[in-house]
N, CA, C and O atoms as a GROMACS GRO file, in nm:
protein
  608
    1MET      N    1  14.487  14.106 -19.871
    1MET     CA    2  14.438  13.925 -19.913
    1MET      C    3  14.589  13.937 -20.037
    1MET      O    4  14.628  14.029 -20.108
    2LYS      N    5  14.655  13.756 -20.007
    2LYS     CA    6  14.784  13.730 -20.059
    2LYS      C    7  14.814  13.722 -20.222
    2LYS      O    8  14.714  13.743 -20.290
    3SER      N    9  14.930  13.695 -20.291
    3SER     CA   10  14.955  13.774 -20.425
    3SER      C   11  14.891  13.585 -20.420
    3SER      O   12  14.918  13.488 -20.349
    4PRO      N   13  14.771  13.615 -20.570
    4PRO     CA   14  14.797  13.483 -20.574
    4PRO      C   15  14.883  13.423 -20.619
    4PRO      O   16  14.828  13.326 -20.671
    5TYR      N   17  15.024  13.415 -20.639
    5TYR     CA   18  15.120  13.329 -20.644
    5TYR      C   19  15.164  13.262 -20.544
    5TYR      O   20  15.191  13.143 -20.549
    6LYS      N   21  15.177  13.368 -20.399
    6LYS     CA   22  15.245  13.314 -20.338
    6LYS      C   23  15.083  13.248 -20.246
    6LYS      O   24  15.089  13.249 -20.122
    7VAL      N   25  14.940  13.191 -20.318
    7VAL     CA   26  14.857  13.110 -20.266
    7VAL      C   27  14.882  12.968 -20.435
    7VAL      O   28  14.856  12.848 -20.437
    8ILE      N   29  14.926  13.038 -20.521
    8ILE     CA   30  14.930  12.896 -20.557
    8ILE      C   31  15.046  12.780 -20.497
    8ILE      O   32  15.027  12.660 -20.478
    9TRP      N   33  15.244  12.907 -20.460
    9TRP     CA   34  15.271  12.860 -20.388
    9TRP      C   35  15.259  12.743 -20.327
    9TRP      O   36  15.283  12.628 -20.363
   10LYS      N   37  15.202  12.805 -20.196
   10LYS     CA   38  15.121  12.758 -20.123
   10LYS      C   39  15.043  12.619 -20.080
   10LYS      O   40  15.060  12.537 -19.990
   11HIS      N   41  14.951  12.632 -20.187
   11HIS     CA   42  14.898  12.507 -20.222
   11HIS      C   43  14.900  12.430 -20.313
   11HIS      O   44  14.802  12.356 -20.305
   12ALA      N   45  14.949  12.412 -20.379
   12ALA     CA   46  14.998  12.316 -20.498
   12ALA      C   47  15.169  12.332 -20.583
   12ALA      O   48  15.186  12.340 -20.704
   13LYS      N   49  15.263  12.331 -20.492
   13LYS     CA   50  15.405  12.324 -20.501
   13LYS      C   51  15.395  12.287 -20.544
   13LYS      O   52  15.360  12.330 -20.654
   14ALA      N   53  15.416  12.137 -20.518
   14ALA     CA   54  15.463  11.986 -20.565
   14ALA      C   55  15.388  12.036 -20.698
   14ALA      O   56  15.456  12.108 -20.771
   15ARG      N   57  15.271  12.011 -20.735
   15ARG     CA   58  15.181  12.020 -20.884
   15ARG      C   59  15.228  12.069 -20.972
   15ARG      O   60  15.254  12.025 -21.083
   16TYR      N   61  15.249  12.224 -20.900
   16TYR     CA   62  15.284  12.317 -21.071
   16TYR      C   63  15.456  12.309 -21.032
   16TYR      O   64  15.497  12.321 -21.147
   17ILE      N   65  15.550  12.301 -20.969
   17ILE     CA   66  15.618  12.160 -21.066
   17ILE      C   67  15.691  12.121 -21.128
   17ILE      O   68  15.803  12.124 -21.180
   18LEU      N   69  15.574  12.065 -21.107
   18LEU     CA   70  15.582  11.833 -21.196
   18LEU      C   71  15.548  11.948 -21.303
   18LEU      O   72  15.644  11.978 -21.374
   19LEU      N   73  15.413  12.027 -21.332
   19LEU     CA   74  15.380  12.088 -21.487
   19LEU      C   75  15.503  12.171 -21.547
   19LEU      O   76  15.541  12.140 -21.660
   20ALA      N   77  15.558  12.260 -21.486
   20ALA     CA   78  15.705  12.331 -21.541
   20ALA      C   79  15.788  12.256 -21.584
   20ALA      O   80  15.859  12.288 -21.679
   21SER      N   81  15.799  12.112 -21.511
   21SER     CA   82  15.870  12.002 -21.565
   21SER      C   83  15.897  11.982 -21.711
   21SER      O   84  15.997  11.988 -21.783
   22ILE      N   85  15.744  11.949 -21.729
   22ILE     CA   86  15.666  11.821 -21.853
   22ILE      C   87  15.650  11.985 -21.948
   22ILE      O   88  15.666  11.979 -22.070
   23ILE      N   89  15.619  12.114 -21.886
   23ILE     CA   90  15.637  12.205 -21.988
   23ILE      C   91  15.811  12.194 -22.091
   23ILE      O   92  15.833  12.178 -22.210
   24ILE      N   93  15.899  12.212 -21.976
   24ILE     CA   94  16.036  12.218 -21.973
   24ILE      C   95  16.081  12.120 -22.063
   24ILE      O   96  16.146  12.154 -22.162
   25THR      N   97  16.054  12.002 -22.041
   25THR     CA   98  16.160  11.931 -22.118
   25THR      C   99  16.057  11.818 -22.223
   25THR      O  100  16.064  11.695 -22.232
   26SER      N  101  15.959  11.922 -22.297
   26SER     CA  102  15.876  11.918 -22.424
   26SER      C  103  15.956  12.047 -22.516
   26SER      O  104  15.952  12.026 -22.637
   27LEU      N  105  16.007  12.138 -22.489
   27LEU     CA  106  16.019  12.208 -22.599
   27LEU      C  107  16.108  12.187 -22.709
   27LEU      O  108  16.097  12.232 -22.823
   28PRO      N  109  16.212  12.100 -22.656
   28PRO     CA  110  16.259  12.050 -22.761
   28PRO      C  111  16.209  11.924 -22.892
   28PRO      O  112  16.268  11.882 -22.992
   29LEU      N  113  16.076  11.895 -22.829
   29LEU     CA  114  15.957  11.868 -22.945
   29LEU      C  115  15.935  11.943 -23.016
   29LEU      O  116  15.912  11.914 -23.134
   30LEU      N  117  15.935  12.076 -22.968
   30LEU     CA  118  15.870  12.155 -23.125
   30LEU      C  119  15.992  12.251 -23.157
   30LEU      O  120  15.973  12.354 -23.222
   31TYR      N  121  16.147  12.206 -23.099
   31TYR     CA  122  16.200  12.230 -23.206
   31TYR      C  123  16.285  12.183 -23.329
   31TYR      O  124  16.346  12.243 -23.418
   32LEU      N  125  16.257  12.007 -23.290
   32LEU     CA  126  16.250  11.904 -23.352
   32LEU      C  127  16.128  11.905 -23.455
   32LEU      O  128  16.142  11.841 -23.560
   33ALA      N  129  16.022  11.967 -23.433
   33ALA     CA  130  15.903  11.911 -23.512
   33ALA      C  131  15.936  12.091 -23.646
   33ALA      O  132  15.884  12.077 -23.756
   34ALA      N  133  15.997  12.202 -23.627
   34ALA     CA  134  16.040  12.254 -23.700
   34ALA      C  135  16.149  12.241 -23.745
   34ALA      O  136  16.159  12.278 -23.862
   35GLU      N  137  16.238  12.201 -23.699
   35GLU     CA  138  16.352  12.143 -23.762
   35GLU      C  139  16.362  12.010 -23.889
   35GLU      O  140  16.457  11.983 -23.962
   36LEU      N  141  16.210  11.936 -23.879
   36LEU     CA  142  16.182  11.845 -23.984
   36LEU      C  143  16.088  11.856 -24.044
   36LEU      O  144  16.030  11.778 -24.120
   37GLY      N  145  16.060  11.984 -24.006
   37GLY     CA  146  15.902  12.078 -24.150
   37GLY      C  147  15.992  12.120 -24.241
   37GLY      O  148  15.997  12.127 -24.364
   38LYS      N  149  16.098  12.159 -24.107
   38LYS     CA  150  16.239  12.242 -24.248
   38LYS      C  151  16.339  12.102 -24.290
   38LYS      O  152  16.413  12.133 -24.383
   39ASN      N  153  16.352  12.012 -24.262
   39ASN     CA  154  16.440  11.948 -24.384
   39ASN      C  155  16.322  11.858 -24.427
   39ASN      O  156  16.342  11.761 -24.354
   40LEU      N  157  16.254  11.839 -24.472
   40LEU     CA  158  16.147  11.765 -24.528
   40LEU      C  159  16.166  11.929 -24.675
   40LEU      O  160  16.220  11.899 -24.781
   41VAL      N  161  16.125  12.055 -24.659
   41VAL     CA  162  16.106  12.095 -24.721
   41VAL      C  163  16.157  12.091 -24.880
   41VAL      O  164  16.114  12.089 -24.995
   42ASP      N  165  16.350  12.092 -24.759
   42ASP     CA  166  16.493  12.144 -24.783
   42ASP      C  167  16.542  12.046 -24.848
   42ASP      O  168  16.620  12.080 -24.937
   43HIS      N  169  16.507  11.836 -24.825
   43HIS     CA  170  16.474  11.725 -24.986
   43HIS      C  171  16.416  11.748 -25.078
   43HIS      O  172  16.450  11.706 -25.188
   44ILE      N  173  16.283  11.842 -25.055
   44ILE     CA  174  16.201  11.838 -25.160
   44ILE      C  175  16.230  11.883 -25.238
   44ILE      O  176  16.222  11.821 -25.344
   45THR      N  177  16.291  12.040 -25.238
   45THR     CA  178  16.389  12.116 -25.318
   45THR      C  179  16.517  12.105 -25.334
   45THR      O  180  16.565  12.182 -25.418
   46GLY      N  181  16.584  12.035 -25.282
   46GLY     CA  182  16.721  11.972 -25.329
   46GLY      C  183  16.835  12.023 -25.270
   46GLY      O  184  16.949  11.985 -25.300
   47THR      N  185  16.810  12.104 -25.188
   47THR     CA  186  16.934  12.142 -25.101
   47THR      C  187  16.928  12.086 -24.963
   47THR      O  188  16.920  12.136 -24.850
   48SER      N  189  16.932  11.996 -25.000
   48SER     CA  190  16.916  11.865 -24.857
   48SER      C  191  17.066  11.845 -24.765
   48SER      O  192  17.160  11.767 -24.783
   49ASN      N  193  17.041  11.946 -24.666
   49ASN     CA  194  17.163  11.892 -24.532
   49ASN      C  195  17.140  11.890 -24.366
   49ASN      O  196  17.177  11.944 -24.263
   50SER      N  197  17.055  11.790 -24.416
   50SER     CA  198  16.983  11.756 -24.333
   50SER      C  199  17.028  11.650 -24.168
   50SER      O  200  17.079  11.538 -24.183
   51PHE      N  201  17.014  11.678 -24.096
   51PHE     CA  202  17.061  11.610 -23.938
   51PHE      C  203  17.048  11.517 -23.870
   51PHE      O  204  17.097  11.466 -23.769
   52VAL      N  205  16.918  11.490 -23.988
   52VAL     CA  206  16.819  11.346 -23.962
   52VAL      C  207  16.858  11.159 -24.066
   52VAL      O  208  16.832  11.039 -24.058
   53LEU      N  209  16.922  11.245 -24.141
   53LEU     CA  210  16.947  11.185 -24.270
   53LEU      C  211  17.063  11.058 -24.215
   53LEU      O  212  17.011  10.955 -24.172
   54PRO      N  213  17.126  11.060 -24.216
   54PRO     CA  214  17.187  10.982 -24.151
   54PRO      C  215  17.187  10.890 -24.021
   54PRO      O  216  17.274  10.803 -24.008
   55TYR      N  217  17.072  10.913 -23.908
   55TYR     CA  218  16.991  10.845 -23.842
   55TYR      C  219  16.927  10.752 -23.967
   55TYR      O  220  16.993  10.652 -23.992
   56LEU      N  221  16.840  10.767 -24.026
   56LEU     CA  222  16.736  10.683 -24.144
   56LEU      C  223  16.814  10.607 -24.216
   56LEU      O  224  16.920  10.627 -24.273
   57PRO      N  225  16.700  10.455 -24.197
   57PRO     CA  226  16.761  10.311 -24.216
   57PRO      C  227  16.821  10.337 -24.398
   57PRO      O  228  16.780  10.435 -24.460
   58ASN      N  229  16.895  10.263 -24.445
   58ASN     CA  230  16.954  10.273 -24.590
   58ASN      C  231  16.828  10.277 -24.621
   58ASN      O  232  16.746  10.196 -24.576
   59THR      N  233  16.790  10.398 -24.722
   59THR     CA  234  16.664  10.438 -24.866
   59THR      C  235  16.733  10.374 -24.986
   59THR      O  236  16.855  10.373 -25.004
   60SER      N  237  16.660  10.333 -25.050
   60SER     CA  238  16.662  10.310 -25.189
   60SER      C  239  16.633  10.415 -25.299
   60SER      O  240  16.685  10.448 -25.406
   61THR      N  241  16.542  10.447 -25.236
   61THR     CA  242  16.464  10.600 -25.357
   61THR      C  243  16.477  10.769 -25.262
   61THR      O  244  16.511  10.810 -25.151
   62GLU      N  245  16.427  10.817 -25.382
   62GLU     CA  246  16.408  10.981 -25.306
   62GLU      C  247  16.256  10.980 -25.223
   62GLU      O  248  16.235  11.057 -25.129
   63LEU      N  249  16.185  10.911 -25.259
   63LEU     CA  250  16.029  10.891 -25.206
   63LEU      C  251  16.092  10.804 -25.069
   63LEU      O  252  16.102  10.867 -24.963
   64ASP      N  253  16.127  10.677 -25.073
   64ASP     CA  254  16.158  10.636 -24.935
   64ASP      C  255  16.247  10.730 -24.800
   64ASP      O  256  16.251  10.703 -24.680
   65ILE      N  257  16.316  10.848 -24.877
   65ILE     CA  258  16.322  10.903 -24.742
   65ILE      C  259  16.261  11.009 -24.674
   65ILE      O  260  16.276  11.064 -24.565
   66LEU      N  261  16.154  11.025 -24.821
   66LEU     CA  262  16.073  11.185 -24.756
   66LEU      C  263  15.932  11.136 -24.736
   66LEU      O  264  15.838  11.210 -24.710
   67PHE      N  265  15.924  10.983 -24.752
   67PHE     CA  266  15.857  10.918 -24.641
   67PHE      C  267  15.940  10.869 -24.494
   67PHE      O  268  15.974  10.964 -24.424
   68TRP      N  269  15.954  10.813 -24.472
   68TRP     CA  270  16.047  10.837 -24.318
   68TRP      C  271  16.082  10.981 -24.317
   68TRP      O  272  16.167  10.978 -24.228
   69LEU      N  273  16.077  11.067 -24.343
   69LEU     CA  274  16.081  11.204 -24.280
   69LEU      C  275  15.936  11.240 -24.248
   69LEU      O  276  15.899  11.229 -24.132
   70SER      N  277  15.862  11.276 -24.331
   70SER     CA  278  15.721  11.285 -24.301
   70SER      C  279  15.655  11.164 -24.229
   70SER      O  280  15.541  11.194 -24.192
   71GLY      N  281  15.685  11.053 -24.200
   71GLY     CA  282  15.637  10.971 -24.084
   71GLY      C  283  15.727  10.983 -24.011
   71GLY      O  284  15.748  10.862 -24.001
   72LEU      N  285  15.844  11.052 -23.912
   72LEU     CA  286  15.960  11.120 -23.786
   72LEU      C  287  15.834  11.244 -23.801
   72LEU      O  288  15.761  11.258 -23.703
   73PHE      N  289  15.818  11.305 -23.886
   73PHE     CA  290  15.725  11.431 -23.853
   73PHE      C  291  15.631  11.442 -23.782
   73PHE      O  292  15.626  11.514 -23.682
   74LEU      N  293  15.462  11.301 -23.865
   74LEU     CA  294  15.395  11.361 -23.798
   74LEU      C  295  15.358  11.291 -23.706
   74LEU      O  296  15.241  11.294 -23.667
   75VAL      N  297  15.474  11.191 -23.637
   75VAL     CA  298  15.489  11.122 -23.427
   75VAL      C  299  15.554  11.216 -23.358
   75VAL      O  300  15.559  11.195 -23.237
   76VAL      N  301  15.633  11.364 -23.419
   76VAL     CA  302  15.653  11.415 -23.368
   76VAL      C  303  15.529  11.524 -23.345
   76VAL      O  304  15.533  11.577 -23.234
   77LEU      N  305  15.470  11.547 -23.391
   77LEU     CA  306  15.325  11.617 -23.421
   77LEU      C  307  15.291  11.547 -23.294
   77LEU      O  308  15.325  11.564 -23.177
   78LEU      N  309  15.232  11.483 -23.340
   78LEU     CA  310  15.107  11.346 -23.252
   78LEU      C  311  15.170  11.377 -23.100
   78LEU      O  312  15.100  11.437 -23.018
   79VAL      N  313  15.332  11.325 -23.058
   79VAL     CA  314  15.321  11.341 -22.962
   79VAL      C  315  15.367  11.544 -22.922
   79VAL      O  316  15.400  11.586 -22.811
   80GLU      N  317  15.359  11.592 -22.994
   80GLU     CA  318  15.365  11.768 -22.911
   80GLU      C  319  15.236  11.806 -22.885
   80GLU      O  320  15.237  11.908 -22.816
   81VAL      N  321  15.091  11.755 -22.917
   81VAL     CA  322  14.988  11.760 -22.940
   81VAL      C  323  14.970  11.685 -22.820
   81VAL      O  324  14.928  11.747 -22.723
   82LEU      N  325  15.004  11.516 -22.805
   82LEU     CA  326  14.914  11.492 -22.637
   82LEU      C  327  14.994  11.563 -22.523
   82LEU      O  328  14.948  11.618 -22.423
   83ILE      N  329  15.110  11.550 -22.558
   83ILE     CA  330  15.209  11.664 -22.428
   83ILE      C  331  15.124  11.752 -22.409
   83ILE      O  332  15.038  11.740 -22.322
   84ASN      N  333  15.135  11.888 -22.512
   84ASN     CA  334  15.032  11.976 -22.466
   84ASN      C  335  14.864  12.018 -22.429
   84ASN      O  336  14.814  12.121 -22.382
   85GLU      N  337  14.796  11.864 -22.480
   85GLU     CA  338  14.706  11.800 -22.421
   85GLU      C  339  14.698  11.802 -22.266
   85GLU      O  340  14.628  11.867 -22.189
   86LEU      N  341  14.818  11.683 -22.242
   86LEU     CA  342  14.827  11.715 -22.075
   86LEU      C  343  14.818  11.726 -22.021
   86LEU      O  344  14.748  11.696 -21.924
   87VAL      N  345  14.955  11.827 -22.080
   87VAL     CA  346  14.897  12.008 -22.004
   87VAL      C  347  14.824  12.062 -21.984
   87VAL      O  348  14.818  12.112 -21.872
   88LYS      N  349  14.736  12.083 -22.069
   88LYS     CA  350  14.589  12.141 -22.038
   88LYS      C  351  14.519  12.095 -21.985
   88LYS      O  352  14.411  12.154 -21.991
   89MET      N  353  14.520  11.973 -21.902
   89MET     CA  354  14.462  11.865 -21.848
   89MET      C  355  14.494  11.918 -21.724
   89MET      O  356  14.428  11.996 -21.655
   90LEU      N  357  14.630  11.854 -21.698
   90LEU     CA  358  14.705  11.876 -21.556
   90LEU      C  359  14.664  12.068 -21.488
   90LEU      O  360  14.610  12.102 -21.383
   91THR      N  361  14.705  12.132 -21.575
   91THR     CA  362  14.658  12.305 -21.554
   91THR      C  363  14.526  12.369 -21.496
   91THR      O  364  14.506  12.474 -21.435
   92GLY      N  365  14.429  12.248 -21.546
   92GLY     CA  366  14.287  12.198 -21.478
   92GLY      C  367  14.250  12.143 -21.375
   92GLY      O  368  14.146  12.157 -21.310
   93ILE      N  369  14.355  12.066 -21.359
   93ILE     CA  370  14.300  11.999 -21.257
   93ILE      C  371  14.413  12.050 -21.152
   93ILE      O  372  14.383  12.019 -21.036
   94ASN      N  373  14.541  12.124 -21.164
   94ASN     CA  374  14.599  12.219 -21.022
   94ASN      C  375  14.499  12.340 -20.991
   94ASN      O  376  14.467  12.375 -20.878
   95ALA      N  377  14.441  12.413 -21.143
   95ALA     CA  378  14.395  12.552 -21.115
   95ALA      C  379  14.230  12.520 -20.943
   95ALA      O  380  14.196  12.612 -20.868
   96GLU      N  381  14.163  12.352 -20.932
   96GLU     CA  382  14.093  12.334 -20.959
   96GLU      C  383  14.120  12.279 -20.793
   96GLU      O  384  14.056  12.300 -20.690
   97TYR      N  385  14.247  12.201 -20.820
   97TYR     CA  386  14.251  12.190 -20.638
   97TYR      C  387  14.314  12.345 -20.625
   97TYR      O  388  14.276  12.370 -20.511
   98VAL      N  389  14.379  12.454 -20.665
   98VAL     CA  390  14.392  12.534 -20.512
   98VAL      C  391  14.248  12.578 -20.510
   98VAL      O  392  14.200  12.594 -20.398
   99ILE      N  393  14.169  12.600 -20.617
   99ILE     CA  394  14.024  12.673 -20.558
   99ILE      C  395  13.974  12.586 -20.428
   99ILE      O  396  13.924  12.625 -20.323
  100ARG      N  397  14.005  12.457 -20.473
  100ARG     CA  398  13.871  12.428 -20.368
  100ARG      C  399  13.980  12.374 -20.223
  100ARG      O  400  13.932  12.304 -20.133
  101GLN      N  401  14.099  12.409 -20.221
  101GLN     CA  402  14.223  12.507 -20.111
  101GLN      C  403  14.163  12.616 -20.041
  101GLN      O  404  14.122  12.601 -19.926
  102LEU      N  405  14.154  12.732 -20.104
  102LEU     CA  406  14.135  12.856 -20.057
  102LEU      C  407  13.952  12.826 -20.048
  102LEU      O  408  13.893  12.887 -19.959
  103ARG      N  409  13.876  12.739 -20.133
  103ARG     CA  410  13.709  12.727 -20.042
  103ARG      C  411  13.744  12.716 -19.876
  103ARG      O  412  13.686  12.792 -19.798
  104HIS      N  413  13.855  12.605 -19.824
  104HIS     CA  414  13.831  12.546 -19.728
  104HIS      C  415  13.898  12.610 -19.650
  104HIS      O  416  13.904  12.577 -19.532
  105SER      N  417  13.960  12.709 -19.698
  105SER     CA  418  14.027  12.815 -19.582
  105SER      C  419  13.961  12.949 -19.574
  105SER      O  420  13.989  13.029 -19.484
  106LEU      N  421  13.852  12.976 -19.693
  106LEU     CA  422  13.790  13.062 -19.638
  106LEU      C  423  13.657  13.038 -19.481
  106LEU      O  424  13.654  13.097 -19.374
  107VAL      N  425  13.574  12.937 -19.531
  107VAL     CA  426  13.548  12.828 -19.469
  107VAL      C  427  13.565  12.852 -19.336
  107VAL      O  428  13.502  12.923 -19.258
  108LYS      N  429  13.680  12.768 -19.320
  108LYS     CA  430  13.718  12.782 -19.171
  108LYS      C  431  13.759  12.862 -19.114
  108LYS      O  432  13.759  12.854 -18.991
  109ASP      N  433  13.834  13.020 -19.209
  109ASP     CA  434  13.790  13.108 -19.139
  109ASP      C  435  13.705  13.236 -19.128
  109ASP      O  436  13.724  13.314 -19.035
  110ASN      N  437  13.659  13.247 -19.176
  110ASN     CA  438  13.545  13.394 -19.284
  110ASN      C  439  13.447  13.378 -19.258
  110ASN      O  440  13.369  13.474 -19.252
  111ARG      N  441  13.397  13.221 -19.223
  111ARG     CA  442  13.246  13.231 -19.207
  111ARG      C  443  13.115  13.318 -19.141
  111ARG      O  444  13.091  13.285 -19.025
  112PRO      N  445  13.061  13.384 -19.176
  112PRO     CA  446  12.956  13.472 -19.088
  112PRO      C  447  12.869  13.400 -19.018
  112PRO      O  448  12.820  13.291 -19.049
  113HIS      N  449  12.843  13.499 -18.872
  113HIS     CA  450  12.708  13.384 -18.761
  113HIS      C  451  12.619  13.403 -18.871
  113HIS      O  452  12.632  13.478 -18.968
  114GLY      N  453  12.528  13.325 -18.844
  114GLY     CA  454  12.415  13.368 -18.904
  114GLY      C  455  12.363  13.275 -19.080
  114GLY      O  456  12.262  13.212 -19.110
  115GLU      N  457  12.489  13.311 -19.157
  115GLU     CA  458  12.440  13.231 -19.276
  115GLU      C  459  12.496  13.078 -19.245
  115GLU      O  460  12.572  13.037 -19.158
  116SER      N  461  12.418  13.003 -19.364
  116SER     CA  462  12.413  12.867 -19.355
  116SER      C  463  12.505  12.810 -19.471
  116SER      O  464  12.500  12.854 -19.586
  117ASP      N  465  12.595  12.697 -19.427
  117ASP     CA  466  12.662  12.641 -19.519
  117ASP      C  467  12.637  12.643 -19.706
  117ASP      O  468  12.716  12.677 -19.794
  118ASP      N  469  12.525  12.602 -19.714
  118ASP     CA  470  12.494  12.627 -19.859
  118ASP      C  471  12.474  12.733 -19.934
  118ASP      O  472  12.452  12.728 -20.055
  119GLU      N  473  12.486  12.884 -19.836
  119GLU     CA  474  12.473  13.008 -19.911
  119GLU      C  475  12.639  13.047 -19.872
  119GLU      O  476  12.700  13.138 -19.929
  120PHE      N  477  12.684  12.983 -19.793
  120PHE     CA  478  12.836  13.082 -19.791
  120PHE      C  479  12.891  12.948 -19.934
  120PHE      O  480  12.960  13.007 -20.017
  121ALA      N  481  12.879  12.843 -19.959
  121ALA     CA  482  12.934  12.793 -19.994
  121ALA      C  483  12.904  12.829 -20.170
  121ALA      O  484  12.982  12.800 -20.260
  122LEU      N  485  12.770  12.900 -20.186
  122LEU     CA  486  12.740  12.923 -20.277
  122LEU      C  487  12.830  13.013 -20.327
  122LEU      O  488  12.910  12.991 -20.418
  123ALA      N  489  12.807  13.177 -20.226
  123ALA     CA  490  12.899  13.248 -20.308
  123ALA      C  491  12.984  13.227 -20.307
  123ALA      O  492  13.034  13.265 -20.413
  124THR      N  493  13.100  13.149 -20.204
  124THR     CA  494  13.202  13.190 -20.222
  124THR      C  495  13.267  13.078 -20.402
  124THR      O  496  13.361  13.099 -20.479
  125THR      N  497  13.195  13.005 -20.399
  125THR     CA  498  13.157  12.900 -20.546
  125THR      C  499  13.217  13.049 -20.646
  125THR      O  500  13.332  13.063 -20.688
  126HIS      N  501  13.101  13.147 -20.666
  126HIS     CA  502  13.058  13.249 -20.748
  126HIS      C  503  13.229  13.311 -20.752
  126HIS      O  504  13.314  13.310 -20.841
  127GLU      N  505  13.227  13.352 -20.633
  127GLU     CA  506  13.338  13.459 -20.642
  127GLU      C  507  13.495  13.404 -20.711
  127GLU      O  508  13.557  13.445 -20.809
  128LEU      N  509  13.530  13.276 -20.595
  128LEU     CA  510  13.650  13.185 -20.701
  128LEU      C  511  13.646  13.099 -20.790
  128LEU      O  512  13.695  12.986 -20.791
  129GLN      N  513  13.575  13.163 -20.879
  129GLN     CA  514  13.518  13.097 -21.038
  129GLN      C  515  13.594  13.171 -21.146
  129GLN      O  516  13.614  13.117 -21.255
  130ASP      N  517  13.637  13.293 -21.120
  130ASP     CA  518  13.675  13.414 -21.203
  130ASP      C  519  13.791  13.474 -21.117
  130ASP      O  520  13.830  13.591 -21.115
  131LEU      N  521  13.842  13.347 -21.035
  131LEU     CA  522  14.001  13.328 -20.981
  131LEU      C  523  14.092  13.227 -21.079
  131LEU      O  524  14.210  13.224 -21.114
  132LYS      N  525  13.942  13.127 -21.110
  132LYS     CA  526  13.994  13.003 -21.176
  132LYS      C  527  14.035  13.062 -21.321
  132LYS      O  528  14.141  13.031 -21.374
  133GLY      N  529  13.972  13.121 -21.361
  133GLY     CA  530  14.098  13.150 -21.507
  133GLY      C  531  14.209  13.199 -21.514
  133GLY      O  532  14.256  13.226 -21.624
  134PHE      N  533  14.267  13.217 -21.419
  134PHE     CA  534  14.402  13.302 -21.329
  134PHE      C  535  14.450  13.208 -21.367
  134PHE      O  536  14.517  13.179 -21.467
  135LEU      N  537  14.389  13.118 -21.221
  135LEU     CA  538  14.513  13.019 -21.145
  135LEU      C  539  14.563  12.972 -21.318
  135LEU      O  540  14.664  13.037 -21.346
  136GLU      N  541  14.521  12.878 -21.440
  136GLU     CA  542  14.452  12.757 -21.496
  136GLU      C  543  14.663  12.824 -21.636
  136GLU      O  544  14.754  12.766 -21.695
  137GLY      N  545  14.612  12.981 -21.606
  137GLY     CA  546  14.735  13.027 -21.712
  137GLY      C  547  14.813  13.151 -21.657
  137GLY      O  548  14.840  13.250 -21.725
  138ALA      N  549  14.863  13.127 -21.463
  138ALA     CA  550  14.892  13.183 -21.392
  138ALA      C  551  15.119  13.194 -21.461
  138ALA      O  552  15.203  13.278 -21.496
  139LEU      N  553  15.102  13.006 -21.435
  139LEU     CA  554  15.230  13.013 -21.472
  139LEU      C  555  15.226  12.882 -21.630
  139LEU      O  556  15.330  12.830 -21.668
  140THR      N  557  15.116  12.858 -21.684
  140THR     CA  558  15.210  12.770 -21.732
  140THR      C  559  15.152  12.878 -21.908
  140THR      O  560  15.195  12.882 -22.024
  141VAL      N  561  15.094  12.912 -21.868
  141VAL     CA  562  15.088  13.075 -22.010
  141VAL      C  563  15.317  13.086 -22.055
  141VAL      O  564  15.400  13.036 -22.131
  142PRO      N  565  15.309  13.175 -21.952
  142PRO     CA  566  15.420  13.227 -21.960
  142PRO      C  567  15.587  13.134 -21.995
  142PRO      O  568  15.690  13.156 -22.058
  143LEU      N  569  15.513  12.996 -21.888
  143LEU     CA  570  15.608  12.962 -21.974
  143LEU      C  571  15.636  12.906 -22.077
  143LEU      O  572  15.749  12.914 -22.127
  144GLN      N  573  15.515  12.822 -22.141
  144GLN     CA  574  15.483  12.765 -22.308
  144GLN      C  575  15.489  12.895 -22.393
  144GLN      O  576  15.474  12.870 -22.512
  145GLU      N  577  15.502  12.989 -22.373
  145GLU     CA  578  15.583  13.108 -22.474
  145GLU      C  579  15.658  13.155 -22.496
  145GLU      O  580  15.694  13.203 -22.603
  146GLY      N  581  15.726  13.153 -22.350
  146GLY     CA  582  15.855  13.189 -22.321
  146GLY      C  583  15.963  13.074 -22.362
  146GLY      O  584  16.086  13.070 -22.357
  147GLY      N  585  15.874  12.991 -22.400
  147GLY     CA  586  16.025  12.861 -22.402
  147GLY      C  587  15.987  12.853 -22.576
  147GLY      O  588  16.066  12.832 -22.668
  148ARG      N  589  15.840  12.878 -22.586
  148ARG     CA  590  15.874  12.871 -22.751
  148ARG      C  591  15.911  12.979 -22.819
  148ARG      O  592  15.920  12.986 -22.941
  149LEU      N  593  15.950  13.130 -22.686
  149LEU     CA  594  16.014  13.202 -22.766
  149LEU      C  595  16.146  13.263 -22.812
  149LEU      O  596  16.187  13.340 -22.898
  150LEU      N  597  16.201  13.177 -22.696
  150LEU     CA  598  16.337  13.088 -22.701
  150LEU      C  599  16.405  12.971 -22.788
  150LEU      O  600  16.521  12.957 -22.825
  151THR      N  601  16.288  12.890 -22.806
  151THR     CA  602  16.313  12.765 -22.899
  151THR      C  603  16.306  12.836 -23.050
  151THR      O  604  16.365  12.839 -23.158
  152LEU      N  605  16.233  12.871 -23.005
  152LEU     CA  606  16.228  12.907 -23.239
  152LEU      C  607  16.284  13.036 -23.192
  152LEU      O  608  16.313  13.124 -23.273
   0.00000   0.00000   0.00000
């Protein structure tokens, strides 16, 4: 049997490259969320050396600055959550696609004589569902966790 990574590469190369590019481009948001949270706390405690303050509109009070920093922090966190949900959705879709391709190749190449299509489909579906969990995390988990480790 081939390596699962070879199967993924053969059947869904473009899909996983798109998924990897989404994950890699979302990593700066993780850093930005951490920096905004740190700047928010620093501004409250009075040790403000924020990289964001020069880009904020002219604000008259400290309360306005805190509202701007809190709003930016909220927006960055919401965008980060939306991207993570998109990654989870695409991961599931890609895993289902690879499973479907594997099922078709098994039916085409290895169907035993005397077994009906329904019996063979049921057997392959049951066997391949265990592989689905691996396919969902095979590339995305190392990219996300490694990116978090390198970013923070």
